[in-house]
C-alpha positions as CSV (number, residue, x, y, z in Angstrom):
1,M,106.7,93.9,97.3
2,L,107.8,93.5,100.9
3,Q,111.0,94.9,101.9
4,L,113.7,92.4,102.8
5,Q,114.7,94.1,105.9
6,V,111.2,93.8,107.2
7,L,111.3,89.9,106.8
8,R,114.9,89.9,108.2
9,Q,113.9,92.0,111.5
10,D,111.4,89.7,112.6
11,A,110.5,86.8,110.5
12,E,108.1,84.9,112.9
13,E,106.0,88.0,113.2
14,V,106.0,88.4,109.3
15,K,104.6,84.9,109.3
16,K,102.0,85.3,111.8
17,R,100.8,88.6,109.8
18,L,100.8,86.4,106.5
19,E,98.6,83.7,108.1
20,K,96.1,86.6,109.1
21,K,95.8,87.1,105.3
22,N,95.2,83.3,104.9
23,F,98.8,82.9,103.3
24,Y,100.0,79.6,104.6
25,A,103.6,79.0,103.4
26,P,105.8,80.2,106.4
27,Q,108.6,78.1,104.8
28,M,108.9,80.7,102.0
29,V,110.0,83.3,104.4
30,D,112.9,81.0,105.6
31,E,113.7,80.4,102.0
32,I,113.8,84.1,101.1
33,I,116.1,84.7,104.1
34,D,118.3,81.8,103.0
35,L,118.5,83.0,99.4
36,D,119.3,86.6,100.7
37,D,122.3,85.1,102.9
38,E,123.5,83.3,99.8
39,R,123.4,86.5,97.9
40,K,125.1,88.6,100.3
41,K,127.9,85.9,100.6
42,L,128.3,85.8,96.5
43,Q,128.1,89.7,96.5
44,L,130.9,89.6,99.0
45,D,132.9,87.2,97.1
46,S,132.3,89.0,94.1
47,D,133.4,92.4,95.6
48,N,136.4,90.7,97.1
49,T,137.5,89.2,93.6
50,L,136.9,92.8,92.0
51,A,139.2,94.3,94.6
52,K,141.8,91.9,93.8
53,I,141.5,92.7,90.1
54,N,141.7,96.2,90.6
55,A,144.5,96.1,93.0
56,A,146.5,94.0,90.6
57,S,145.7,96.2,87.6
58,K,147.0,99.0,89.3
59,E,150.2,97.2,90.3
60,I,150.6,96.4,86.4
61,G,150.7,100.1,85.6
62,Q,153.3,100.6,88.3
63,L,155.6,98.1,87.3
64,M,155.4,98.9,83.5
65,A,156.4,102.4,84.6
66,K,159.4,101.0,86.4
67,G,160.2,99.0,83.5
68,E,159.7,95.6,85.1
69,K,158.0,93.8,82.2
70,D,158.3,90.3,83.5
71,A,156.9,91.2,86.9
72,A,154.1,93.0,85.0
73,E,153.4,90.0,82.8
74,A,153.0,87.9,85.8
75,K,150.5,90.3,87.4
76,K,148.6,90.3,84.0
77,Q,148.5,86.5,84.3
78,E,147.2,86.9,87.9
79,V,144.3,89.4,86.7
80,A,143.3,86.8,84.1
81,A,142.8,84.1,86.7
82,Y,141.1,86.4,88.8
83,K,138.6,87.1,86.0
84,I,138.2,83.5,85.1
85,S,137.2,82.6,88.8
86,L,134.9,85.8,88.8
87,Q,132.6,84.6,86.2
88,P,130.9,81.6,88.0
89,I,130.4,83.9,91.0
90,T,128.8,86.3,88.7
91,D,126.5,83.8,87.3
92,Q,125.6,82.2,90.5
93,L,125.1,85.8,91.9
94,I,122.6,86.6,89.0
95,E,120.7,83.2,89.4
96,T,120.4,83.6,93.0
97,E,119.0,87.3,92.9
98,K,116.5,86.0,90.3
99,K,115.4,83.1,92.7
100,L,115.2,85.6,95.4
101,N,113.0,88.1,93.6
102,D,110.7,85.3,92.0
103,K,110.0,84.1,95.6
104,L,109.8,87.8,97.2
105,I,107.0,88.9,94.9
106,L,104.7,85.9,95.6
107,L,104.4,87.2,99.2
108,P,101.2,89.4,99.8
109,N,101.5,92.7,101.6
110,L,101.3,92.4,105.5
111,P,98.1,93.2,107.0
112,S,97.8,96.3,109.3
113,P,97.2,95.4,112.9
114,L,93.8,97.0,112.3
115,V,92.7,94.2,110.1
116,P,90.2,92.1,111.5
117,A,90.8,88.2,111.4
118,G,88.6,86.2,109.0
119,K,88.5,84.1,105.9
120,T,85.3,85.1,104.0
121,P,83.1,88.4,103.5
122,Q,81.0,87.2,106.2
123,D,84.0,88.2,108.5
124,N,84.2,91.6,107.5
125,V,83.3,94.1,110.1
126,V,80.7,96.8,109.7
127,V,82.3,100.2,110.6
128,R,79.1,102.4,110.2
129,E,76.1,102.9,108.1
130,G,74.7,105.9,106.5
131,G,71.9,107.3,104.5
132,K,68.1,106.1,104.6
133,K,66.7,103.0,102.9
134,P,64.0,103.6,100.7
135,V,60.3,101.9,101.1
136,L,59.5,100.9,97.5
137,P,56.0,100.2,96.3
138,A,55.1,96.4,96.2
139,N,55.5,96.4,92.4
140,A,59.0,97.7,92.3
141,V,61.2,96.0,90.0
142,P,65.1,95.3,89.8
143,H,67.2,97.5,87.5
144,W,67.6,94.9,84.8
145,D,63.7,95.5,84.4
146,L,63.9,99.0,84.7
147,I,66.4,99.5,81.9
148,K,64.3,97.9,79.5
149,T,61.2,99.8,80.6
150,Y,63.0,103.0,79.9
151,D,65.3,101.7,77.1
152,I,68.5,103.0,78.6
153,V,70.7,99.9,78.7
154,D,70.9,97.3,75.9
155,F,72.7,94.0,76.9
156,E,71.6,92.0,73.9
157,T,73.2,94.5,71.4
158,G,76.3,94.7,73.6
159,A,76.6,91.0,73.4
160,K,76.2,91.2,69.7
161,I,78.9,93.7,69.3
162,T,81.3,92.0,71.7
163,G,79.9,89.6,74.2
164,S,78.0,88.8,77.5
165,G,78.9,91.3,80.1
166,F,79.7,94.4,77.6
167,P,76.3,96.8,78.1
168,L,75.6,99.1,75.5
169,Y,74.2,102.5,77.1
170,K,72.1,104.6,75.0
171,G,69.8,107.7,75.0
172,K,69.5,108.8,78.7
173,G,71.3,105.9,80.0
174,A,74.5,107.2,78.0
175,K,73.7,110.8,79.4
176,L,73.4,109.5,82.8
177,Q,77.0,107.8,82.6
178,R,78.4,110.9,81.4
179,A,76.7,113.0,84.2
180,L,77.9,110.7,86.9
181,I,81.5,110.7,85.6
182,Q,81.7,114.6,85.3
183,Y,80.3,115.0,88.8
184,F,82.7,112.7,90.5
185,L,85.6,114.4,88.7
186,D,84.4,117.8,89.7
187,Y,83.8,116.3,93.1
188,N,87.5,115.1,93.2
189,T,89.1,118.0,91.7
190,A,87.4,120.3,94.1
191,A,89.2,118.4,96.9
192,G,92.6,119.0,95.4
193,Y,93.1,115.9,93.0
194,T,94.8,116.6,89.8
195,E,92.7,115.2,86.8
196,Y,94.5,112.8,84.4
197,L,93.4,111.0,81.3
198,T,95.4,108.0,81.2
199,P,96.3,105.2,78.6
200,L,93.8,102.3,78.7
201,M,96.6,99.5,78.2
202,V,99.7,99.1,80.3
203,N,102.8,97.2,80.0
204,E,103.9,94.4,82.0
205,A,106.1,96.5,84.2
206,S,103.2,98.7,85.0
207,A,100.9,96.0,85.9
208,Y,103.8,94.4,88.1
209,G,104.3,97.8,89.8
210,T,100.7,97.9,91.4
211,G,100.5,94.3,92.3
212,Q,98.1,93.1,89.4
213,L,100.8,90.8,88.4
214,P,101.6,88.0,89.2
215,D,98.5,87.8,91.3
216,K,95.7,88.6,88.9
217,E,97.0,87.8,85.4
218,G,93.8,85.7,84.9
219,Q,91.5,88.5,85.6
220,M,93.2,90.8,83.0
221,Y,92.4,91.1,79.1
222,H,96.1,90.4,77.7
223,M,97.6,91.4,74.3
224,P,100.3,88.8,74.0
225,A,101.6,90.3,70.6
226,D,102.4,93.7,72.2
227,G,102.8,92.4,75.8
228,F,99.9,95.1,76.8
229,Y,97.1,94.6,79.4
230,M,93.9,96.3,79.5
231,I,93.5,98.4,82.6
232,P,91.4,96.7,85.4
233,T,91.2,100.1,87.1
234,A,92.6,103.6,86.6
235,E,94.7,102.9,89.7
236,V,97.2,101.2,87.5
237,P,98.4,103.8,85.3
238,L,98.0,106.6,87.8
239,T,100.3,105.2,90.3
240,N,102.9,104.3,87.5
241,I,103.2,107.9,86.5
242,Y,105.7,108.0,89.1
243,R,107.4,104.8,88.7
244,D,111.3,105.0,89.1
245,T,111.1,108.8,90.3
246,L,112.8,110.4,93.3
247,L,110.4,112.9,94.5
248,K,111.1,116.1,96.8
249,D,109.7,116.0,100.4
250,A,107.7,119.1,99.5
251,E,105.9,117.5,96.7
252,L,104.1,115.1,99.0
253,P,101.2,114.4,99.1
254,L,100.3,113.7,95.4
255,K,96.7,113.6,94.7
256,M,95.6,112.2,91.4
257,T,92.1,111.3,90.0
258,A,91.1,110.0,86.6
259,Y,88.0,108.6,84.7
260,S,88.6,105.4,82.5
261,P,86.7,102.5,81.2
262,C,87.8,99.3,83.2
263,F,88.0,95.7,81.8
264,R,87.9,92.5,83.8
265,R,87.4,89.2,82.7
266,E,85.7,88.2,86.0
267,A,86.5,84.5,85.5
268,G,84.3,82.2,87.1
269,S,81.5,84.6,87.9
270,F,78.1,83.4,87.5
271,G,74.5,83.3,89.1
272,K,72.3,86.0,90.4
273,D,75.2,88.1,91.6
274,V,76.3,89.0,88.3
275,R,72.8,89.6,86.7
276,G,72.2,93.2,84.9
277,L,74.7,95.8,85.9
278,N,75.7,93.8,89.2
279,R,79.1,92.5,87.4
280,V,80.0,93.3,83.9
281,H,83.4,93.0,81.8
282,Q,83.6,96.7,80.9
283,F,82.4,99.4,83.2
284,D,83.2,103.2,83.9
285,K,84.9,104.1,87.0
286,V,86.5,107.4,88.5
287,E,89.6,106.6,90.6
288,I,91.5,108.5,93.3
289,V,95.2,107.8,94.2
290,Q,97.5,109.4,96.6
291,L,101.4,109.2,97.2
292,V,102.0,110.3,100.7
293,H,104.5,110.4,103.7
294,P,104.6,107.0,105.4
295,E,103.9,108.8,109.0
296,N,100.6,110.3,107.4
297,S,99.2,107.6,105.3
298,Y,96.8,106.0,107.8
299,A,95.4,109.5,108.7
300,I,95.1,110.2,104.8
301,L,93.3,106.9,104.5
302,D,90.6,108.0,106.9
303,Q,90.1,111.1,104.9
304,M,89.9,109.3,101.5
305,V,87.2,107.1,103.5
306,E,85.3,110.5,104.5
307,H,85.6,111.6,100.8
308,V,84.0,108.8,99.5
309,E,81.3,108.8,102.2
310,A,80.5,112.1,101.7
311,L,80.0,111.6,97.8
312,L,77.6,108.7,98.6
313,N,75.8,111.0,100.9
314,S,75.5,113.5,98.2
315,L,73.8,111.2,95.9
316,E,71.4,110.2,98.7
317,L,72.2,106.5,98.7
318,P,72.0,104.4,101.8
319,Y,75.4,102.9,102.4
320,R,77.6,100.9,104.8
321,I,81.5,100.9,105.4
322,L,83.2,97.5,106.0
323,R,86.7,97.1,107.3
324,L,87.7,93.9,105.4
325,C,89.2,90.9,107.2
326,G,92.4,89.3,106.4
327,G,91.1,86.7,103.9
328,D,89.0,89.2,101.9
329,M,91.6,91.7,101.1
330,S,93.6,92.3,97.8
331,F,97.3,90.8,97.4
332,A,98.8,94.4,97.7
333,S,96.6,96.0,100.5
334,A,97.6,96.6,104.0
335,L,94.1,97.8,105.0
336,T,90.9,98.2,102.9
337,Y,87.5,99.6,103.6
338,D,84.6,98.8,101.2
339,F,81.7,101.0,100.4
340,E,78.4,99.0,99.9
341,V,75.1,100.5,98.8
342,Y,71.9,99.2,99.6
343,S,69.8,98.0,96.3
344,A,66.1,98.2,97.6
345,A,64.5,96.1,94.6
346,Q,67.2,93.4,95.2
347,D,67.3,93.6,99.0
348,R,71.0,93.4,99.2
349,W,74.2,95.3,99.5
350,L,76.4,96.1,96.5
351,E,80.0,96.9,96.6
352,V,80.7,100.3,95.0
353,S,84.1,101.3,96.3
354,S,87.2,100.1,98.0
355,V,89.7,102.5,99.6
356,S,93.0,101.0,100.6
357,N,96.4,101.8,101.8
358,F,99.1,99.8,100.4
359,E,101.9,101.3,102.5
360,S,105.2,101.0,100.7
361,F,104.3,97.6,99.0
362,Q,103.6,99.2,95.7
363,T,106.1,101.9,95.9
364,N,108.8,99.4,96.6
365,R,108.0,97.6,93.5
366,M,108.0,100.9,91.5
367,K,110.7,102.3,93.3
368,I,108.7,105.6,94.2
369,R,110.9,107.4,96.5
370,Y,111.4,110.7,98.1
371,K,114.1,112.5,100.0
372,D,113.1,113.5,103.4
373,T,114.1,116.9,105.2
374,A,117.1,115.1,106.4
375,G,118.3,114.2,103.0
376,K,117.4,110.6,103.7
377,T,115.8,108.6,100.6
378,R,112.5,106.8,101.7
379,L,109.7,104.9,100.0
380,A,106.4,106.9,99.7
381,H,103.2,105.2,100.8
382,S,100.4,104.8,98.1
383,L,96.6,104.7,98.6
384,N,93.7,104.3,96.1
385,G,90.0,104.4,96.1
386,S,86.9,104.2,93.8
387,S,85.1,107.2,93.6
388,L,83.1,105.9,92.2
389,A,82.5,102.9,90.2
390,L,79.3,103.4,88.2
391,P,77.5,100.2,87.3
392,R,76.1,99.3,90.8
393,I,75.7,103.1,91.6
394,V,73.5,103.3,88.4
395,A,71.7,100.0,89.5
396,C,70.8,101.5,93.0
397,L,69.9,105.0,91.7
398,L,67.5,103.4,89.3
399,E,66.0,101.0,91.8
400,N,66.0,103.2,95.0
401,N,64.4,106.0,93.1
402,Q,61.8,104.4,90.8
403,K,58.4,105.9,90.6
404,P,55.2,104.7,88.6
405,D,56.2,106.8,85.6
406,R,59.9,108.1,86.2
407,I,63.3,107.5,87.9
408,E,64.1,110.6,90.0
409,L,67.6,111.8,90.3
410,P,69.4,113.1,93.2
411,K,69.4,117.0,93.5
412,V,73.1,117.2,93.1
413,L,73.1,115.1,89.7
414,Q,70.2,117.1,88.0
415,P,72.2,119.9,86.8
416,Y,74.9,117.5,85.2
417,F,71.9,115.4,83.7
418,G,69.8,118.5,82.7
419,A,66.6,117.2,84.3
420,A,65.1,116.2,87.5
421,S,64.4,112.5,86.3
422,I,64.2,109.9,83.8
């Protein structure tokens, strides 16, 4: 959630930056400032009335001590009148604060000056490419054929058990999932990230804290009877570990990693982009999250990008890094880099990771603060990244490494899988 002082400092600049994110409701910024003005006035009226009540109450005690009962009784009547006048002010203040908050949470995060202008994925900027695209034989096939040939993923039985988009991994397919998860976790913990195993469901406050609500409620599986949501990513429970926490300056940065299944409704998805493992409703992912000092957050974002890039290099996969344009960014992000891996059999790039800096947008919602060396309470900055999401990694590993009689595996993965190939 944007901080009110940011809007008040330069409302016109806020409007311009929101337009870069394709948010065309400048009047909402003005409405928020007007509501804040109204809130401040009501708060002042409330404080003044309370001060009068306190002063009169103190006088009652003094008058009673002097034996001036009539004067004390008159003061009591005065206090009663003040209390009556206070109630509508309090009611209006509560209502105004709610209106203010309800509008404020609808504003997306402001994009960083580094964010390129644009409305669609075609406007994203390629920062760099790495790895070598494989040359496949003429009879190479996409992964949805390979998984049948090697009998490692069963979509039909998954659909029977649950529904479309819930794959059933079996045999060496299940083992490959387990090998990738363990390798990714080991890679992250070796870089100083503390591993967690989080709940797979979160409450409304947690989903609100990271910005999934009210922006993405249609994409999450919701259990109304309990008020719980299946997590779309481990980012949500990981970041909420420190919700409503005042940290010490020396505790930052906090580096966290977790493996979790992820659940996404992916409403409206259809066509070739969703075939096979390209887009599913349940998938495995290893996540990295950091809480950091504000002045370090963009340097740490670069470090996290390099961390994921080195991981992809270790898997010997061709990749490219994109800086997302304003129109392709998430609601909560200030700057996002996407990683795409080249799928040789499909001849297309598949997104496998997003690494984002949210600045204070999430931490303001969650009240994740720290005391700096001067003793001042400040909001931390939060960052997160996929390290990595498995379905499209698996798709590219299968497609790019296919041989006539086997699927070769990258050397770094072989000790985890227990073999050099499938």
